[in-house]
C-alpha positions as CSV (number, residue, x, y, z in Angstrom):
1,X,0.1,5.6,-9.6
2,X,-2.9,3.6,-8.5
3,X,-3.1,3.0,-4.7
4,X,-5.7,0.6,-2.9
5,X,-6.3,1.4,0.5
6,X,-6.7,-1.7,2.8
7,X,-9.5,-2.2,5.6
8,X,-7.1,-1.5,8.4
9,X,-6.4,2.0,7.1
10,X,-9.0,4.9,7.2
11,X,-10.7,6.1,4.1
12,X,-9.6,9.8,5.6
13,X,-6.4,8.6,3.4
14,X,-8.7,9.3,0.0
15,X,-8.5,13.2,0.1
16,X,-4.9,13.4,1.1
17,X,-3.4,11.0,-1.5
18,X,-6.0,12.3,-4.5
19,X,-5.1,16.1,-3.3
20,X,-1.4,14.9,-4.0
21,X,-2.0,13.4,-7.5
22,X,-2.6,9.7,-6.8
23,X,-5.7,7.6,-7.8
24,X,-7.1,6.4,-4.9
25,X,-9.6,4.0,-3.9
26,X,-10.4,2.3,0.0
27,X,-11.2,-1.4,-0.3
28,X,-14.8,-0.7,1.4
29,X,-15.8,0.7,-1.8
30,X,-14.7,-2.5,-3.7
31,X,-14.9,-5.6,-2.0
32,X,-16.4,-7.3,1.1
33,X,-14.8,-5.6,4.4
34,X,-14.2,-9.2,5.6
35,X,-12.2,-10.2,2.2
36,X,-9.0,-12.0,2.7
37,X,-5.6,-10.4,2.1
38,X,-5.4,-13.2,-1.0
39,X,-8.6,-11.6,-2.8
40,X,-7.1,-8.5,-2.2
41,X,-3.8,-9.2,-3.6
42,X,-5.5,-10.6,-6.4
43,X,-7.7,-7.4,-7.1
44,X,-5.0,-5.3,-7.0
45,X,-2.4,-7.4,-9.2
46,X,-5.0,-7.9,-12.2
47,X,-5.8,-3.9,-12.2
48,X,-2.3,-2.7,-11.1
49,X,-2.9,-1.3,-8.4
50,X,-0.5,-0.7,-5.0
51,X,-1.9,-1.9,-1.9
52,X,-1.3,0.5,1.2
53,X,-1.6,-1.1,4.4
54,X,-1.0,-1.5,8.1
55,X,-1.1,-5.2,8.0
56,X,2.3,-7.1,7.8
57,X,0.4,-10.2,6.2
58,X,0.9,-8.6,2.8
59,X,4.6,-9.3,2.9
60,X,4.6,-12.7,4.4
61,X,2.1,-13.4,1.2
62,X,4.5,-12.0,-1.0
63,X,7.5,-13.7,0.7
64,X,5.8,-17.5,0.8
65,X,4.4,-17.1,-2.5
66,X,7.3,-15.4,-4.3
67,X,5.1,-13.2,-6.5
68,X,6.6,-10.3,-8.2
69,X,3.5,-8.2,-7.6
70,X,1.6,-6.3,-6.1
71,X,3.5,-3.6,-4.9
72,X,2.5,-3.2,-1.4
73,X,3.0,0.0,0.6
74,X,3.0,-1.1,4.2
75,X,3.3,1.5,7.0
76,X,4.7,0.2,10.8
77,X,3.9,3.0,13.3
78,X,1.4,3.4,16.1
79,X,-0.3,6.4,14.8
80,X,-1.2,5.6,11.3
81,X,-3.5,9.0,11.0
82,X,-3.1,11.1,7.7
83,X,-2.8,14.5,9.6
84,X,0.5,12.4,11.5
85,X,2.1,10.2,8.7
86,X,0.6,11.7,5.2
87,X,3.7,14.1,4.4
88,X,5.6,11.1,5.3
89,X,3.8,8.8,2.8
90,X,3.5,11.3,0.0
91,X,7.3,12.2,0.1
92,X,8.0,8.6,-0.3
93,X,5.8,7.4,-2.9
94,X,6.9,10.1,-4.6
95,X,10.6,9.5,-4.3
96,X,9.5,5.4,-5.1
97,X,7.5,5.9,-7.8
98,X,9.3,3.7,-10.4
99,X,10.0,1.0,-8.7
100,X,6.6,0.6,-6.9
101,X,5.2,0.6,-10.4
102,X,7.8,-2.4,-11.1
103,X,6.9,-4.5,-7.7
104,X,8.5,-3.7,-4.5
105,X,7.7,-4.2,-0.8
106,X,8.1,-0.8,0.7
107,X,7.8,-0.3,4.1
108,X,7.5,3.1,6.1
109,X,8.1,4.7,9.7
110,X,8.2,7.8,11.0
111,X,12.0,7.7,10.4
112,X,13.3,5.7,7.5
113,X,11.8,3.6,4.7
114,X,13.0,0.2,3.3
115,X,12.5,-1.0,-0.5
116,X,12.7,-5.1,-1.1
117,X,12.5,-5.4,-4.8
118,X,9.9,-8.7,-5.7
119,X,9.8,-11.5,-5.7
120,X,11.1,-12.0,-1.8
């Protein structure tokens, strides 16, 4: 699975995700730091990457557009550091690998995750 880390998450996620077998890139290494979310979504959809974000706008865009992709993994917690949230994210990614590859909005917080099949 290929994960595109949004600008609102630290590049510190890269080593953790890669060490756990995920291909990962941070948007800062791909496009402009101020690129609109629509540009990031278009890139991810065209390349088959899952967007990993702390931004609720991606879910809103998916709903408004009724898009079937790209999949979006959004974290909803105050502490989004890999040290705090890393084990939960890795476990959730492994548990939902198949649906993430087919198009979902996956929301994670410290106590639960919720999957919404696209389009929503």
